[in-house]
Backbone bond lengths (Angstrom), bond angles and torsions (degrees), N, CA, C in turn:
res aa  C-N    CA-C-N  psi(-1)  N-CA   C-N-CA  omega(-1)  CA-C   N-CA-C  phi
1 X - - - 1.454 - - 1.530 110.49 -
2 X 1.326 116.23 -38.15 1.462 119.95 -179.56 1.526 110.21 -62.82
3 X 1.323 116.30 -41.27 1.468 120.34 179.32 1.521 110.73 -63.17
4 X 1.312 117.46 -43.51 1.467 120.44 178.64 1.525 109.82 -60.83
5 X 1.318 117.30 -48.20 1.466 120.38 -176.17 1.525 112.26 -64.35
6 X 1.333 117.87 -43.78 1.463 119.29 177.97 1.529 110.53 -62.92
7 X 1.318 116.67 -37.83 1.458 118.56 -176.14 1.515 113.67 -80.62
8 X 1.327 117.42 -18.14 1.463 118.50 167.16 1.526 108.02 -64.03
9 X 1.324 116.40 -37.64 1.473 120.38 173.72 1.534 110.04 -64.56
10 X 1.344 117.28 -48.50 1.468 119.96 -178.80 1.522 111.59 -58.96
11 X 1.331 116.88 -33.37 1.466 121.05 178.28 1.531 111.88 -73.30
12 X 1.331 116.18 -5.56 1.460 120.15 176.03 1.513 114.96 89.11
13 X 1.337 117.35 16.14 1.466 119.73 -175.24 1.525 113.51 -87.41
14 X 1.336 118.95 -24.37 1.463 121.74 170.46 1.528 109.30 -160.89
15 X 1.320 116.93 156.47 1.473 119.96 -176.77 1.527 111.64 -72.36
16 X 1.325 115.04 159.44 1.466 119.08 174.62 1.522 107.32 -65.70
17 X 1.335 115.63 139.67 1.455 119.53 -174.65 1.518 110.33 -150.03
18 X 1.321 116.43 -176.32 1.463 120.56 -176.20 1.526 112.31 -63.76
19 X 1.328 118.48 -28.72 1.467 120.51 178.55 1.526 110.23 -62.04
20 X 1.329 116.90 -46.07 1.461 120.61 179.92 1.527 109.98 -66.80
21 X 1.325 117.33 -43.91 1.461 120.57 -178.63 1.527 111.03 -65.40
22 X 1.325 118.11 -40.58 1.467 120.87 178.12 1.528 110.72 -65.04
23 X 1.324 117.05 -42.74 1.463 119.64 176.23 1.528 110.20 -61.80
24 X 1.339 117.10 -38.58 1.457 120.85 178.52 1.513 112.50 -63.19
25 X 1.317 117.39 -39.80 1.468 120.59 179.93 1.526 110.93 -72.95
26 X 1.328 116.69 -51.21 1.456 119.72 -167.14 1.525 114.46 -91.43
27 X 1.313 118.50 -44.63 1.464 119.19 -177.19 1.527 110.95 -91.69
28 X 1.314 116.11 -52.05 1.459 119.65 178.76 1.518 112.11 -69.45
29 X 1.330 117.56 -35.73 1.451 121.64 -176.82 1.514 113.30 -88.80
30 X 1.318 116.47 -79.03 1.464 120.34 -175.23 1.527 112.76 -62.64
31 X 1.325 117.00 -39.83 1.462 120.28 179.85 1.524 112.22 -59.68
32 X 1.329 117.02 -43.44 1.459 119.60 -179.14 1.524 111.55 -73.03
33 X 1.310 117.34 -32.88 1.468 118.90 176.04 1.531 109.48 -64.06
34 X 1.323 117.41 -43.51 1.467 120.62 176.97 1.528 110.06 -61.43
35 X 1.333 117.45 -43.42 1.467 120.86 178.03 1.530 110.49 -61.32
36 X 1.331 116.91 -39.64 1.460 120.50 178.25 1.521 112.24 -63.28
37 X 1.317 116.71 -39.83 1.468 120.60 177.12 1.525 110.00 -65.21
38 X 1.315 116.65 -39.70 1.467 120.23 177.39 1.534 110.60 -63.87
39 X 1.336 117.75 -37.77 1.468 121.41 177.27 1.526 110.92 -67.68
40 X 1.323 116.89 -34.99 1.461 121.11 177.63 1.526 110.10 -62.49
41 X 1.330 116.55 -40.69 1.469 120.64 179.11 1.531 110.89 -64.86
42 X 1.342 117.42 -22.33 1.466 121.75 177.83 1.536 111.53 -94.07
43 X 1.336 117.20 6.99 1.472 122.85 -177.73 1.529 112.95 61.09
44 X 1.335 116.84 33.62 1.466 121.93 178.86 1.530 107.89 -101.42
45 X 1.326 115.70 93.59 1.463 121.19 -176.95 1.520 111.45 -62.05
46 X 1.340 117.19 -42.11 1.463 120.07 179.67 1.524 110.64 -61.20
47 X 1.332 116.91 -50.60 1.462 120.73 -179.86 1.513 112.36 -61.48
48 X 1.328 116.51 -41.75 1.467 120.65 178.14 1.518 110.66 -60.47
49 X 1.322 115.94 -49.40 1.463 120.64 -177.76 1.518 111.35 -63.76
50 X 1.324 116.81 -46.46 1.459 120.26 -177.41 1.526 111.21 -66.07
51 X 1.310 117.73 -53.94 1.467 119.73 -175.58 1.524 112.51 -63.61
52 X 1.337 117.51 -46.81 1.477 117.43 -178.62 1.523 110.88 -67.41
53 X 1.313 117.54 -39.55 1.465 119.78 -179.23 1.522 111.88 -63.57
54 X 1.328 117.03 -47.16 1.468 118.44 -178.94 1.521 111.76 -72.88
55 X 1.322 117.51 -28.38 1.461 119.35 171.29 1.519 111.04 -61.29
56 X 1.325 115.46 -43.04 1.467 119.47 177.92 1.529 111.45 -72.32
57 X 1.340 117.09 -30.31 1.463 119.09 172.19 1.525 109.81 -56.65
58 X 1.352 116.18 -49.77 1.464 119.20 -176.72 1.522 111.33 -62.05
59 X 1.325 117.50 -41.02 1.467 119.32 178.51 1.525 110.57 -65.12
60 X 1.336 117.25 -40.85 1.467 119.24 178.86 1.526 111.14 -67.88
61 X 1.338 116.69 -37.36 1.463 119.94 177.99 1.528 111.11 -62.06
62 X 1.326 116.46 -45.22 1.466 119.85 178.00 1.525 109.38 -63.39
63 X 1.329 117.16 -40.79 1.460 120.28 176.44 1.520 111.90 -59.20
64 X 1.323 116.89 -44.12 1.464 120.37 177.84 1.524 111.94 -62.12
65 X 1.311 116.51 -31.91 1.462 121.20 -179.57 1.525 112.56 -80.03
66 X 1.335 116.82 -39.20 1.462 121.55 -171.40 1.530 113.08 -91.76
67 X 1.316 118.11 -37.38 1.467 120.34 -174.85 1.536 113.78 -54.45
68 X 1.346 118.47 -43.12 1.469 117.48 176.72 1.528 113.13 -64.93
69 X 1.324 115.92 -33.35 1.470 120.65 -178.65 1.524 112.59 -67.41
70 X 1.333 116.48 -30.63 1.458 119.52 -178.22 1.521 112.30 -102.18
71 X 1.325 116.14 7.96 1.456 121.20 174.22 1.514 115.91 80.87
72 X 1.330 118.40 16.93 1.459 120.96 -179.80 1.521 112.87 -83.71
73 X 1.326 117.45 -22.44 1.462 121.03 -178.83 1.521 108.44 -163.65
74 X 1.315 114.71 160.52 1.466 119.86 174.48 1.523 108.96 -72.63
75 X 1.308 116.36 151.30 1.465 121.10 175.85 1.523 109.60 -63.87
76 X 1.316 115.89 144.34 1.463 120.85 177.43 1.520 109.71 -70.66
77 X 1.314 115.65 143.24 1.464 119.94 176.26 1.527 109.46 -71.23
78 X 1.307 115.34 165.34 1.468 119.99 176.97 1.523 110.76 -61.00
79 X 1.329 116.86 -37.29 1.468 120.70 179.09 1.527 110.01 -66.66
80 X 1.331 116.99 -42.11 1.469 119.99 178.04 1.524 110.16 -62.16
81 X 1.335 117.18 -43.32 1.463 120.20 178.53 1.529 110.65 -64.71
82 X 1.329 117.27 -36.94 1.464 120.33 177.24 1.527 109.96 -61.37
83 X 1.323 117.60 -41.82 1.469 120.99 178.02 1.524 110.97 -64.37
84 X 1.326 116.31 -45.79 1.463 122.41 178.60 1.528 110.16 -56.25
85 X 1.317 116.85 -49.28 1.462 121.97 -177.38 1.529 111.50 -70.46
86 X 1.333 116.92 -36.49 1.466 119.79 177.39 1.524 110.52 -62.01
87 X 1.341 116.63 -44.63 1.464 120.04 -179.46 1.527 111.37 -63.49
88 X 1.333 116.98 -38.66 1.463 119.30 176.25 1.527 109.86 -64.96
89 X 1.318 118.19 -36.01 1.464 121.13 176.00 1.512 112.08 -65.21
90 X 1.328 116.55 -40.64 1.464 120.93 178.47 1.531 110.50 -63.91
91 X 1.319 116.44 -45.80 1.465 121.39 176.62 1.529 110.63 -59.56
92 X 1.326 116.88 -43.16 1.460 121.92 -178.76 1.521 111.11 -66.31
93 X 1.317 117.17 -35.43 1.462 120.60 175.72 1.525 109.96 -60.21
94 X 1.321 116.59 -41.81 1.466 119.61 176.95 1.514 111.84 -60.69
95 X 1.329 116.82 -42.69 1.466 119.51 177.51 1.519 111.38 -68.03
96 X 1.345 116.95 -34.77 1.465 119.64 176.27 1.528 110.20 -56.03
97 X 1.320 116.83 -42.32 1.473 120.43 179.12 1.530 109.62 -58.25
98 X 1.328 116.67 -38.84 1.464 119.89 176.35 1.514 113.31 -63.76
99 X 1.325 117.78 -31.62 1.469 120.25 -178.75 1.525 112.19 -68.66
100 X 1.314 117.45 -16.04 1.459 119.96 -179.79 1.528 111.43 -63.21
101 X 1.335 116.85 -15.96 1.468 121.81 177.68 1.529 112.20 -104.91
102 X 1.343 117.85 4.33 1.463 118.83 -173.26 1.527 111.64 -113.62
103 X 1.336 117.39 -73.78 1.470 118.94 -178.11 1.517 110.78 -157.62
104 X 1.322 114.70 155.26 1.470 120.65 177.18 1.526 110.34 -63.77
105 X 1.329 117.77 -37.22 1.461 120.28 -179.43 1.525 110.94 -61.70
106 X 1.329 117.62 -43.43 1.465 120.09 177.46 1.528 111.30 -67.68
107 X 1.323 117.21 -32.13 1.464 120.04 175.81 1.524 110.52 -61.67
108 X 1.328 116.78 -42.67 1.469 120.73 178.72 1.529 109.91 -62.49
109 X 1.334 116.61 -45.80 1.466 120.22 -179.41 1.524 110.60 -60.21
110 X 1.326 117.34 -51.92 1.464 119.99 -173.82 1.528 112.75 -73.72
111 X 1.329 118.44 -30.43 1.470 120.04 174.56 1.530 109.72 -67.48
112 X 1.330 116.62 -45.26 1.465 118.69 -179.18 1.528 111.03 -70.69
113 X 1.334 117.98 -31.70 1.461 120.52 176.93 1.525 111.05 -68.74
114 X 1.331 117.21 -38.98 1.463 120.54 174.93 1.528 109.84 -60.56
115 X 1.332 116.23 -48.14 1.467 120.62 178.15 1.522 110.78 -59.59
116 X 1.329 117.01 -41.92 1.465 121.07 179.28 1.516 111.44 -59.33
117 X 1.326 117.24 -51.49 1.464 119.80 -179.11 1.527 111.03 -59.68
118 X 1.327 117.25 -43.12 1.457 119.41 -177.42 1.525 112.52 -72.55
119 X 1.318 117.77 -33.56 1.465 119.45 174.02 1.530 111.00 -66.60
120 X 1.331 116.67 -41.52 1.470 119.60 176.04 1.524 111.13 -63.25
121 X 1.333 116.54 -39.93 1.466 120.29 177.18 1.537 109.89 -62.33
122 X 1.320 116.64 -46.06 1.462 120.70 179.12 1.521 111.19 -61.83
123 X 1.327 116.49 -44.25 1.457 120.38 178.76 1.519 112.28 -61.62
124 X 1.335 117.37 -40.22 1.463 120.59 177.61 1.518 111.05 -70.95
125 X 1.322 117.68 -37.86 1.460 121.61 -179.14 1.524 111.52 -66.76
126 X 1.343 116.16 -42.47 1.462 120.26 -175.89 1.522 113.06 -92.38
127 X 1.331 117.07 -19.52 1.458 120.26 -174.64 1.514 112.88 75.68
128 X 1.325 117.07 14.98 1.459 121.97 -177.83 1.527 110.19 -80.74
129 X 1.322 116.47 109.65 1.468 121.87 -177.53 1.526 111.85 -64.28
130 X 1.316 117.98 -34.93 1.471 121.06 179.96 1.523 111.28 -63.47
131 X 1.323 116.47 -37.93 1.466 120.55 177.61 1.519 110.15 -64.19
132 X 1.324 116.68 -40.55 1.465 120.43 179.21 1.520 111.27 -66.35
133 X 1.330 117.24 -40.28 1.470 120.56 177.94 1.526 110.00 -65.56
134 X 1.326 116.99 -45.16 1.474 120.63 177.85 1.522 110.26 -59.50
135 X 1.333 116.75 -40.64 1.465 119.93 179.13 1.525 110.16 -60.83
136 X 1.330 117.46 -33.58 1.458 120.53 177.19 1.519 112.04 -59.16
137 X 1.312 116.89 -41.76 1.461 119.96 179.18 1.527 111.49 -70.30
138 X 1.333 117.13 -35.78 1.466 120.12 173.97 1.533 109.11 -63.01
139 X 1.327 117.09 -40.73 1.458 121.30 178.89 1.513 113.22 -66.01
140 X 1.323 117.13 -37.97 1.467 120.52 175.95 1.527 109.50 -61.53
141 X 1.332 116.35 -45.39 1.471 120.68 176.91 1.524 110.65 -59.33
142 X 1.325 116.74 -46.51 1.468 121.76 -179.85 1.526 110.81 -58.72
143 X 1.329 116.67 -48.94 1.457 120.83 -178.99 1.514 112.59 -63.50
144 X 1.325 116.63 -41.89 1.469 119.64 177.49 1.530 111.04 -64.94
145 X 1.337 116.68 -35.40 1.471 120.51 175.85 1.522 110.97 -63.45
146 X 1.327 116.40 -40.00 1.464 120.36 178.45 1.526 111.33 -67.77
147 X 1.325 116.95 -39.32 1.470 120.28 177.12 1.525 109.82 -62.53
148 X 1.330 116.84 -46.69 1.465 120.81 178.12 1.529 110.50 -56.72
149 X 1.323 116.49 -48.35 1.463 120.61 -176.84 1.523 111.44 -62.94
150 X 1.325 116.91 -43.09 1.465 120.07 178.82 1.525 111.01 -62.95
151 X 1.332 116.37 -45.81 1.467 119.47 179.02 1.524 111.40 -65.19
152 X 1.329 117.19 -37.83 1.466 120.49 177.96 1.524 110.31 -62.09
153 X 1.326 117.24 -44.48 1.463 119.92 -179.93 1.528 110.99 -63.57
154 X 1.316 116.95 -42.99 1.469 120.49 -179.74 1.528 110.70 -65.83
155 X 1.320 117.31 -50.85 1.465 120.40 -176.75 1.523 112.14 -67.67
156 X 1.331 117.60 -39.55 1.469 120.26 178.49 1.524 110.91 -62.61
157 X 1.319 116.86 -40.31 1.467 119.94 177.72 1.530 110.79 -68.95
158 X 1.304 116.35 -44.26 1.461 121.18 -177.98 1.530 112.19 -61.51
159 X 1.329 116.74 -43.21 1.458 121.26 -178.17 1.528 113.08 -91.04
160 X 1.331 116.66 -2.48 1.469 123.18 178.05 1.530 112.86 56.20
161 X 1.336 114.93 32.04 1.464 121.16 173.33 1.526 107.46 -159.66
162 X 1.324 115.08 164.24 1.461 119.44 -177.52 1.521 110.60 -82.44
163 X 1.332 115.70 96.74 1.462 121.03 173.59 1.523 110.12 -80.95
164 X 1.324 115.48 -42.15 1.468 122.18 179.36 1.522 108.15 -121.86
165 X 1.329 118.31 120.33 1.463 120.01 -176.63 1.529 112.45 -72.02
166 X 1.339 114.39 143.39 1.465 120.20 173.78 1.518 111.86 -121.34
167 X 1.328 116.72 -2.29 1.465 120.68 175.33 1.507 113.67 68.01
168 X 1.308 118.00 58.68 1.462 121.70 177.74 1.519 109.84 -59.95
169 X 1.318 116.51 139.89 1.467 121.07 -179.65 1.519 112.01 -107.24
170 X 1.309 117.12 -3.00 1.486 120.17 -178.44 1.494 111.66 -76.73
């Protein structure tokens, strides 16, 4: 949900605001870190790495947004943000490779998330507003894909049958 909401902003539909920042701190940030710890207890290295990393991404993103506003640091330049986003895309590409052994639904999420990070990096690097708006729509797709996958996993487990397909590759 946090990804969808931030990317509605990136698509130019409303400005960044406290709703997005609060979702970034609490649901995207702390919620995913807790989920990552829960995955660690299940010995799921992929889940631990993905959830904790993206939880920390959200906290760092909110920090990058808020710290300049409260006078704790200067705002990052567009080039610095391009580097930040490029590195997250590179990391996500590595996780995408891991999804090739898990499910088609996770492949869609991680492929679109890689594209999202790199489009945002390109938009920040070039200053091209159209690229940033397009990235917003890619991000909306990515977030909706993640919502579908999460709901599919919950409902499939709850009903003990595949109500919503996720395309297991095992």
